[in-house]
C-alpha positions as CSV (number, residue, x, y, z in Angstrom):
1,M,-52.7,26.3,-95.2
2,E,-51.2,26.8,-98.6
3,E,-48.2,24.5,-97.9
4,V,-50.6,21.9,-96.4
5,D,-52.8,21.9,-99.5
6,K,-49.8,21.6,-101.8
7,I,-48.6,18.5,-99.8
8,L,-52.1,17.0,-99.9
9,I,-52.4,17.6,-103.7
10,H,-49.0,16.1,-104.3
11,A,-49.9,12.9,-102.3
12,L,-53.2,12.6,-104.1
13,K,-51.5,12.8,-107.5
14,Q,-49.2,10.0,-106.3
15,V,-52.1,7.6,-105.7
16,G,-53.6,8.3,-109.2
17,T,-56.0,11.2,-108.6
18,E,-56.2,13.5,-111.7
19,V,-56.0,16.9,-110.1
20,P,-55.9,19.7,-112.7
21,E,-52.8,21.9,-112.7
22,E,-54.8,25.1,-112.0
23,I,-56.0,23.7,-108.7
24,N,-53.7,24.6,-105.8
25,S,-56.0,24.5,-102.8
26,V,-58.5,22.2,-101.2
27,K,-61.0,25.1,-101.4
28,Q,-61.1,24.7,-105.2
29,F,-62.0,20.9,-105.0
30,S,-65.3,20.0,-106.6
31,S,-67.6,17.2,-105.4
32,E,-66.4,14.9,-108.2
33,L,-62.8,15.5,-107.5
34,I,-63.3,14.9,-103.7
35,V,-65.0,11.6,-104.4
36,E,-62.3,10.5,-106.8
37,A,-59.5,11.5,-104.3
38,V,-61.2,9.6,-101.4
39,V,-61.8,6.5,-103.4
40,R,-58.2,6.5,-104.8
41,C,-56.8,6.7,-101.2
42,I,-59.2,4.0,-99.9
43,R,-58.1,1.7,-102.8
44,V,-54.5,2.0,-101.7
45,I,-55.2,1.7,-98.0
46,D,-57.7,-1.2,-98.1
47,P,-58.1,-2.8,-101.6
48,G,-60.8,-5.2,-100.4
49,L,-63.0,-2.5,-99.0
50,S,-63.0,-0.3,-102.1
51,S,-64.0,-3.1,-104.6
52,T,-67.6,-1.6,-104.8
53,L,-66.7,2.1,-104.8
54,A,-66.8,4.1,-108.0
55,T,-64.5,7.1,-108.6
56,S,-67.2,9.2,-110.1
57,L,-70.6,10.4,-109.1
58,P,-73.7,9.0,-110.9
59,P,-76.2,11.5,-112.5
60,G,-79.2,10.6,-110.3
61,M,-79.5,12.4,-107.0
62,S,-80.7,9.4,-105.0
63,A,-77.7,7.4,-106.4
64,R,-75.4,10.3,-105.3
65,F,-76.8,10.1,-101.8
66,R,-76.1,6.4,-101.7
67,V,-72.6,6.9,-103.0
68,G,-72.0,9.5,-100.3
69,M,-73.2,7.2,-97.6
70,S,-71.1,4.3,-98.8
71,L,-68.0,6.5,-98.9
72,A,-68.7,7.8,-95.4
73,Q,-69.1,4.2,-94.1
74,A,-65.8,3.2,-95.8
75,C,-63.9,6.1,-94.2
76,Q,-65.3,5.1,-90.8
77,D,-64.4,1.5,-91.3
78,I,-60.7,2.4,-91.8
79,G,-60.7,4.4,-88.6
80,Y,-61.9,8.0,-89.3
81,K,-63.4,9.3,-86.0
82,G,-64.8,12.7,-87.1
83,E,-68.4,13.5,-88.1
84,L,-69.0,12.2,-91.6
85,G,-72.0,11.8,-93.9
86,Y,-73.2,12.2,-97.5
87,Q,-73.2,16.0,-97.1
88,T,-69.4,16.0,-96.6
89,F,-69.0,14.9,-100.2
90,L,-72.0,16.5,-101.9
91,Y,-71.9,19.9,-100.0
92,S,-68.3,20.0,-99.0
93,S,-66.9,22.3,-96.3
94,E,-63.2,23.2,-96.6
95,P,-62.2,22.3,-93.0
96,E,-64.0,19.0,-93.1
97,I,-62.5,18.0,-96.5
98,R,-59.0,19.1,-95.5
99,S,-59.2,17.0,-92.2
100,L,-60.5,14.0,-94.1
101,L,-57.8,14.1,-96.8
102,M,-55.1,14.6,-94.2
103,F,-56.4,11.5,-92.4
104,L,-56.4,9.4,-95.6
105,V,-52.9,10.6,-96.7
106,E,-51.6,9.8,-93.2
107,K,-53.1,6.3,-93.5
108,L,-51.4,5.6,-96.9
109,P,-48.8,2.8,-96.7
110,R,-45.2,3.9,-96.6
111,E,-44.3,2.0,-99.7
112,S,-46.4,4.4,-101.8
113,A,-44.2,7.2,-100.6
114,E,-41.1,5.3,-101.6
115,T,-42.4,5.0,-105.2
116,S,-43.0,8.8,-105.5
117,D,-40.4,8.9,-108.3
118,Q,-42.3,6.4,-110.5
119,P,-44.7,7.7,-113.2
120,T,-48.4,8.2,-112.2
121,G,-50.0,7.8,-115.6
122,K,-53.3,6.0,-116.4
123,S,-51.4,2.7,-117.2
124,V,-49.8,2.6,-113.8
125,V,-53.1,3.3,-112.1
126,L,-54.7,0.5,-114.1
127,E,-52.0,-1.9,-113.2
128,R,-52.4,-1.0,-109.5
129,T,-56.2,-1.5,-109.8
130,I,-55.8,-4.9,-111.4
131,A,-53.3,-6.0,-108.7
132,A,-55.7,-4.8,-106.0
133,A,-58.6,-6.7,-107.6
134,I,-56.5,-9.9,-107.8
135,K,-55.5,-9.6,-104.2
136,A,-59.1,-9.1,-103.2
137,H,-60.2,-12.3,-105.1
138,L,-57.3,-14.3,-103.6
139,A,-58.4,-13.3,-100.1
140,V,-61.9,-14.9,-100.7
141,P,-61.9,-18.5,-99.3
142,W,-62.7,-21.4,-101.7
143,L,-66.0,-23.2,-101.2
144,P,-67.4,-26.4,-102.7
145,P,-69.9,-25.7,-105.6
146,K,-72.9,-27.0,-103.6
147,C,-72.1,-24.6,-100.7
148,R,-71.7,-21.5,-102.7
149,L,-74.1,-18.6,-102.4
150,P,-75.0,-16.5,-105.5
151,L,-72.3,-14.0,-104.5
152,N,-69.7,-16.7,-104.3
153,C,-70.8,-18.2,-107.6
154,E,-70.0,-14.9,-109.3
155,T,-66.5,-14.8,-107.8
156,Q,-65.5,-18.4,-108.1
157,R,-65.7,-20.7,-111.2
158,Q,-67.8,-23.8,-110.8
159,G,-65.6,-26.0,-112.9
160,V,-66.7,-29.5,-114.0
161,M,-69.4,-31.0,-111.8
162,H,-70.7,-34.6,-111.6
163,S,-74.1,-35.7,-110.4
164,F,-74.4,-37.7,-107.2
165,H,-75.5,-41.4,-107.6
166,V,-77.3,-43.3,-104.9
167,Q,-76.8,-47.1,-104.5
168,P,-79.1,-49.1,-102.2
169,L,-77.4,-50.9,-99.3
170,S,-78.1,-54.6,-99.0
171,L,-77.8,-56.3,-95.6
172,T,-78.5,-59.7,-94.2
173,N,-82.0,-60.3,-92.7
174,C,-82.4,-58.9,-89.2
175,T,-83.7,-61.2,-86.5
176,K,-87.1,-60.6,-85.2
177,G,-87.6,-59.0,-81.8
178,S,-84.4,-57.0,-82.1
179,S,-86.2,-53.9,-80.8
180,K,-87.3,-54.1,-77.2
181,R,-90.8,-53.1,-76.2
182,H,-91.1,-50.2,-73.8
183,T,-92.5,-50.8,-70.4
184,K,-95.8,-49.4,-69.2
185,G,-95.6,-45.8,-68.0
186,S,-92.3,-45.1,-69.8
187,P,-92.1,-43.0,-73.0
188,P,-92.1,-45.0,-76.2
189,T,-88.7,-45.3,-78.1
190,E,-88.6,-42.9,-81.3
191,L,-86.1,-45.6,-82.7
192,P,-87.8,-48.2,-85.1
193,P,-86.2,-51.4,-86.4
194,V,-83.3,-50.8,-88.8
195,A,-84.5,-53.6,-91.1
196,K,-87.5,-51.6,-92.1
197,T,-85.5,-48.7,-93.5
198,I,-82.8,-50.6,-95.4
199,P,-84.0,-52.8,-98.3
200,T,-82.8,-56.4,-98.4
201,N,-82.3,-58.7,-101.3
202,H,-85.9,-60.0,-101.1
203,Q,-87.6,-56.6,-100.8
204,S,-88.6,-54.3,-103.6
205,E,-88.3,-50.6,-103.6
206,G,-92.1,-50.1,-103.3
207,D,-92.2,-52.3,-100.1
208,V,-89.3,-50.2,-98.6
209,Q,-91.1,-46.9,-99.3
210,L,-94.4,-48.3,-97.8
211,G,-92.5,-49.4,-94.7
212,Q,-90.9,-46.1,-94.4
213,Q,-94.3,-44.3,-94.7
214,E,-95.8,-46.6,-92.0
215,E,-92.8,-45.9,-89.8
216,L,-93.1,-42.2,-90.3
217,A,-96.8,-42.2,-89.5
218,Y,-96.1,-44.2,-86.3
219,L,-93.3,-41.8,-85.2
220,Q,-95.6,-38.8,-85.9
221,Q,-98.3,-40.3,-83.8
222,Q,-95.9,-41.0,-80.9
223,F,-94.5,-37.5,-81.2
224,Q,-98.0,-35.9,-81.0
225,Q,-98.8,-38.1,-78.0
226,L,-95.6,-37.0,-76.3
227,C,-96.3,-33.3,-77.1
228,S,-99.9,-33.6,-75.6
229,E,-98.5,-35.2,-72.5
230,V,-95.9,-32.5,-72.1
231,D,-98.6,-29.8,-72.4
232,H,-100.7,-31.5,-69.8
233,L,-97.8,-31.8,-67.4
234,A,-96.9,-28.1,-68.0
235,A,-100.5,-27.0,-67.2
236,D,-100.5,-29.2,-64.1
237,M,-97.2,-27.7,-62.9
238,K,-98.4,-24.2,-63.5
239,H,-101.6,-24.9,-61.5
240,M,-99.7,-26.5,-58.7
241,S,-97.3,-23.5,-58.5
242,V,-100.2,-21.1,-58.3
243,T,-101.9,-23.2,-55.6
244,N,-98.6,-23.5,-53.6
245,A,-98.2,-19.7,-53.6
246,Q,-101.8,-19.2,-52.4
247,V,-101.3,-21.8,-49.6
248,L,-98.1,-20.1,-48.5
249,D,-99.7,-16.7,-48.4
250,E,-102.7,-18.0,-46.4
251,L,-100.3,-19.7,-44.0
252,K,-98.4,-16.5,-43.3
253,Q,-101.7,-14.6,-42.7
254,R,-102.8,-17.3,-40.3
255,E,-99.5,-17.2,-38.4
256,L,-99.9,-13.4,-38.0
257,R,-103.4,-13.8,-36.7
258,N,-102.3,-16.5,-34.3
259,S,-99.5,-14.3,-32.9
260,E,-102.0,-11.5,-32.3
261,K,-104.5,-13.8,-30.6
262,E,-101.7,-15.3,-28.4
263,E,-100.8,-11.8,-27.2
264,K,-104.4,-11.0,-26.3
265,I,-104.7,-14.4,-24.5
266,Q,-101.6,-13.6,-22.4
267,V,-103.1,-10.2,-21.4
268,K,-106.4,-11.8,-20.5
269,K,-104.6,-14.6,-18.6
270,K,-102.7,-12.1,-16.5
271,T,-105.9,-10.1,-15.8
272,I,-107.7,-13.3,-14.7
273,D,-104.8,-14.2,-12.4
274,L,-105.3,-10.8,-10.6
275,L,-109.1,-11.2,-10.0
276,P,-109.0,-13.3,-6.8
277,D,-107.2,-10.6,-4.8
278,A,-108.7,-7.6,-6.6
279,D,-108.6,-5.0,-3.7
280,N,-104.9,-5.5,-2.9
281,N,-104.0,-5.6,-6.5
282,L,-105.9,-2.3,-7.1
283,L,-104.0,-0.7,-4.2
284,K,-100.7,-2.0,-5.6
285,L,-101.6,-0.7,-9.0
286,Q,-102.5,2.8,-7.6
287,A,-99.1,2.8,-5.7
288,L,-97.3,1.9,-9.0
289,V,-99.2,4.7,-10.9
290,E,-98.3,7.3,-8.2
291,A,-94.7,6.2,-8.2
292,S,-94.6,6.4,-12.0
293,A,-96.1,9.9,-11.9
294,K,-93.5,11.1,-9.3
295,R,-90.7,9.5,-11.4
296,V,-92.0,11.3,-14.5
297,V,-92.1,14.6,-12.6
298,N,-88.6,14.0,-11.3
299,L,-87.3,13.1,-14.8
300,A,-89.0,16.2,-16.3
301,S,-87.2,18.5,-13.7
302,Q,-83.9,16.8,-14.4
303,W,-84.5,17.2,-18.2
304,E,-85.2,20.9,-17.8
305,K,-81.8,21.2,-16.0
306,H,-80.0,19.5,-18.8
307,R,-82.1,21.1,-21.6
308,A,-81.0,24.7,-21.2
309,P,-77.2,24.1,-21.7
310,L,-78.0,21.6,-24.5
311,V,-80.1,24.2,-26.3
312,D,-77.3,26.8,-25.9
313,E,-74.7,24.3,-27.2
314,Y,-77.1,23.5,-30.1
315,R,-77.4,27.1,-31.1
316,R,-73.6,27.6,-30.9
317,L,-73.0,24.6,-33.0
318,K,-75.6,25.8,-35.5
319,D,-73.9,29.1,-35.8
320,I,-70.5,27.4,-36.4
321,C,-72.1,25.1,-39.0
322,S,-73.6,28.1,-40.8
323,S,-70.2,29.8,-40.9
324,K,-68.6,26.6,-42.1
325,D,-71.3,26.3,-44.8
326,V,-70.4,29.8,-46.0
327,E,-66.7,28.9,-46.0
328,S,-67.5,25.6,-47.7
329,S,-69.5,27.4,-50.4
330,K,-66.6,29.8,-51.0
331,K,-64.1,26.9,-51.2
332,L,-66.5,25.0,-53.5
333,S,-66.7,28.0,-55.9
334,E,-62.9,28.2,-55.8
335,I,-62.7,24.5,-56.6
336,K,-65.2,24.8,-59.5
337,S,-63.2,27.7,-60.9
338,L,-60.0,25.7,-60.6
339,H,-61.7,22.7,-62.3
340,E,-62.8,25.1,-65.1
341,K,-59.2,26.4,-65.5
342,I,-57.9,22.8,-65.5
343,R,-60.5,21.9,-68.2
344,V,-59.5,25.0,-70.3
345,S,-55.8,24.2,-69.9
346,T,-56.5,20.5,-70.9
347,E,-58.3,21.6,-74.0
348,E,-55.6,24.0,-74.9
349,A,-53.0,21.3,-74.4
350,K,-55.0,18.9,-76.5
351,K,-55.3,21.4,-79.3
352,K,-51.6,22.1,-79.1
353,E,-50.9,18.3,-79.2
354,D,-53.2,17.9,-82.2
355,A,-51.4,20.8,-83.9
356,Y,-48.1,19.2,-83.1
357,K,-49.2,15.8,-84.5
358,Q,-50.5,17.5,-87.6
359,L,-47.3,19.3,-88.1
360,V,-45.3,16.1,-87.6
361,T,-47.6,14.4,-90.2
362,E,-47.1,17.2,-92.6
363,L,-43.3,17.0,-92.1
364,E,-43.4,13.2,-92.7
365,N,-45.5,13.6,-95.9
366,L,-43.3,16.2,-97.4
367,P,-41.8,15.1,-100.8
368,Q,-38.2,13.9,-100.6
369,D,-37.0,16.1,-103.4
370,A,-38.2,19.3,-101.7
371,S,-35.6,21.9,-100.8
372,R,-35.0,22.0,-97.1
373,S,-33.5,25.5,-97.3
374,A,-36.8,26.8,-98.9
375,Y,-38.9,25.4,-96.1
376,T,-36.4,26.7,-93.5
377,Q,-36.5,30.2,-95.1
378,R,-40.3,30.0,-95.2
379,I,-40.5,29.1,-91.5
380,L,-38.1,31.9,-90.6
381,E,-40.2,34.3,-92.6
382,I,-43.3,33.1,-90.7
383,V,-41.6,33.4,-87.4
384,S,-40.4,37.0,-88.2
385,N,-43.9,38.0,-89.3
386,I,-45.3,36.5,-86.1
387,K,-42.7,38.4,-84.1
388,K,-43.5,41.7,-85.9
389,Q,-47.2,41.1,-85.3
390,K,-46.5,40.4,-81.6
391,E,-44.5,43.6,-81.3
392,E,-47.3,45.6,-83.0
393,I,-49.9,44.0,-80.7
394,T,-47.7,44.8,-77.6
395,K,-47.4,48.4,-78.8
396,I,-51.1,48.7,-79.4
397,L,-51.8,47.3,-75.9
398,S,-49.4,49.7,-74.3
399,D,-50.9,52.7,-76.2
400,T,-54.3,51.5,-75.2
401,K,-53.3,51.3,-71.5
402,E,-51.7,54.8,-71.7
403,L,-54.8,56.2,-73.4
404,Q,-57.1,54.5,-70.8
405,K,-54.9,55.9,-68.0
406,E,-55.1,59.4,-69.5
407,I,-58.9,59.1,-69.9
408,N,-59.2,58.0,-66.2
409,N,-57.1,61.0,-65.1
410,L,-59.1,63.4,-67.1
411,T,-62.3,61.9,-65.9
412,G,-61.2,62.2,-62.3
413,K,-60.0,65.7,-62.8
414,L,-63.3,66.7,-64.5
415,D,-65.3,65.2,-61.6
416,R,-63.2,67.0,-59.0
417,T,-63.4,70.3,-60.9
418,F,-67.1,70.0,-61.2
419,A,-67.5,69.2,-57.5
420,V,-65.5,72.3,-56.5
421,T,-67.2,74.5,-59.0
422,D,-70.6,73.2,-58.0
423,E,-69.9,73.9,-54.3
424,L,-68.7,77.4,-55.0
425,V,-71.5,78.4,-57.3
426,F,-74.1,76.8,-55.1
427,K,-73.0,79.0,-52.2
428,D,-73.3,82.2,-54.3
429,A,-76.6,81.0,-56.0
430,K,-78.5,81.6,-52.8
431,K,-77.7,85.3,-52.9
432,D,-77.6,86.2,-56.6
433,E,-80.2,85.4,-59.3
434,T,-77.5,85.5,-62.1
435,V,-75.3,83.0,-60.3
436,R,-78.4,80.8,-59.8
437,K,-78.9,80.7,-63.6
438,S,-75.2,80.0,-64.0
439,Y,-75.5,77.1,-61.7
440,K,-78.3,75.6,-63.8
441,Y,-76.2,76.0,-66.9
442,L,-73.3,74.3,-65.2
443,A,-75.5,71.3,-64.2
444,A,-76.8,71.1,-67.7
445,L,-73.3,71.3,-69.2
446,H,-72.1,68.5,-66.9
447,E,-75.0,66.3,-67.9
448,N,-74.5,66.9,-71.6
449,C,-70.8,66.0,-71.2
450,N,-71.7,62.8,-69.5
451,Q,-74.1,61.9,-72.3
452,L,-71.4,62.7,-74.9
453,I,-68.9,60.5,-73.2
454,Q,-71.5,57.7,-73.0
455,T,-72.3,58.1,-76.7
456,I,-68.6,57.8,-77.6
457,E,-68.2,54.7,-75.5
458,D,-71.4,53.2,-77.1
459,T,-70.0,54.1,-80.6
460,G,-66.7,52.2,-79.8
461,T,-68.7,49.2,-78.6
462,I,-70.8,49.2,-81.8
463,L,-67.7,49.5,-84.0
464,R,-66.1,46.5,-82.2
465,E,-69.3,44.5,-82.8
466,I,-69.3,45.5,-86.4
467,R,-65.7,44.2,-86.8
468,D,-66.6,40.9,-85.1
469,L,-69.6,40.5,-87.5
470,E,-67.4,41.2,-90.5
471,E,-65.0,38.6,-89.3
472,Q,-67.9,36.1,-88.9
473,I,-69.1,37.0,-92.4
474,E,-65.7,36.3,-93.8
475,T,-65.6,32.9,-92.0
476,E,-69.0,31.9,-93.3
477,N,-67.9,33.0,-96.8
478,G,-64.9,30.7,-96.5
479,N,-67.2,27.8,-95.6
480,K,-69.2,28.3,-98.8
481,T,-72.5,28.3,-96.9
482,V,-74.4,30.2,-99.6
483,A,-73.0,28.1,-102.4
484,N,-73.9,24.9,-100.5
485,L,-77.4,26.1,-99.9
486,E,-77.9,26.9,-103.6
487,R,-76.6,23.4,-104.5
488,I,-78.9,21.8,-101.9
489,L,-81.9,23.6,-103.5
490,E,-80.9,22.5,-107.0
491,D,-80.5,18.9,-105.7
492,Y,-83.9,19.1,-104.0
493,K,-85.5,20.2,-107.3
494,A,-83.7,17.3,-109.1
495,I,-84.9,14.8,-106.6
496,R,-88.5,16.1,-106.9
497,Q,-88.2,15.7,-110.7
498,E,-86.9,12.1,-110.3
499,N,-89.7,11.2,-107.9
500,A,-92.3,12.7,-110.3
501,S,-90.9,10.7,-113.2
502,L,-90.8,7.5,-111.2
503,A,-94.4,8.1,-110.1
504,A,-95.5,8.6,-113.7
505,K,-93.8,5.4,-114.7
506,V,-95.6,3.6,-111.8
507,R,-98.9,5.0,-112.9
508,E,-98.3,4.0,-116.5
509,G,-97.3,0.5,-115.5
């Protein structure tokens, strides 16, 4: 990452960020330097967006939090998709800051890269800031003085303004009866005669105002009357809708009861029709019942004939389905494993594509005066180092395989030797007491050897876990977790002190 950090620092210096000469990595950036670099880049990318952003952090902690939130919002407005908040600037993490700065440098306009040969002193930065402010003010639309909000009044000059004069309009006398009366039952017209509102040559201003007040009172009375009528009509409509719903419900219930009564009446009517010839009808009914019983018995016998092969077929199909379910579950597990492999491959491809884009961006942002041969030599050295590491890893893997094979051979040989020895000694242990003791010692030796082998394997596992934990500790140290926690505690104490001072001022006031 050293080359990437050098490119980022070079690009930040081009936009006016004052990066000290002793800083050569993003890891060494302080919170103040991060805020300045981000604001400088945003001013070049979008001058109108950065008009309210300051290049330094204020002393108060609450104000620092607000600055961090505003910077995060500005970065998201210009298209940053990663996770961002005030903690990114106040309690920075090296990977997050590097990713953010790479995004901002990539968003810089190309004309800034073309002027890399120009000086980057304070005067040039001041001129660029003034030009950006003028461009932002020109982008604001002009509004008339009476339509300007307080914010517009600060950004636009009011100029010379004149007061607005009102001149009464004089018309000829209007004829009487120009307004038509409304008929009975229709709503009254909210349109009074025009002659009452416009003063004539023979009317004074007091008469005009009195007429306007009378007209206003009349219109208010008519409006209140219309509102009360609308309320009454709405209440009547609501009552009628409820009544209509009740009537429809009652009608449906009555129709259901009528249909039930009609069915009962039909049954009773058929019964009454059979009463005149009751004896013959009873005989016919008995014959029908006997015929129905015989038919039921016949159907039951036929069902039993068909039932047995159907049951056998059902059981056979059930067995087939169970076997197919097992096959389906196996195929489903295979499909899930394939999906998982596809997902892993997709993620790897995405990571490689992101790495490719990052490398392309780094290549595009490289300074023009850089030596191509130096970068080529550096790339060749990296490739040769990777090749050596790969060869060493291959050698270690082959040695590990050979060692594992030898361990497996020795373990098998040991097991076979113990089995043969155990069998021979066990035969002689039945006859001789000394051989019996030797057999016990042999079993104890075998058990101790197994415990020793297990202990060695456990030791190797523990050593690997220790190495993994050491790597994790190095990673956490690189993320400056402890330093960030200490800074968070200090900021928390500062916030408490500010809150206490504000509470004291409130109590004194």
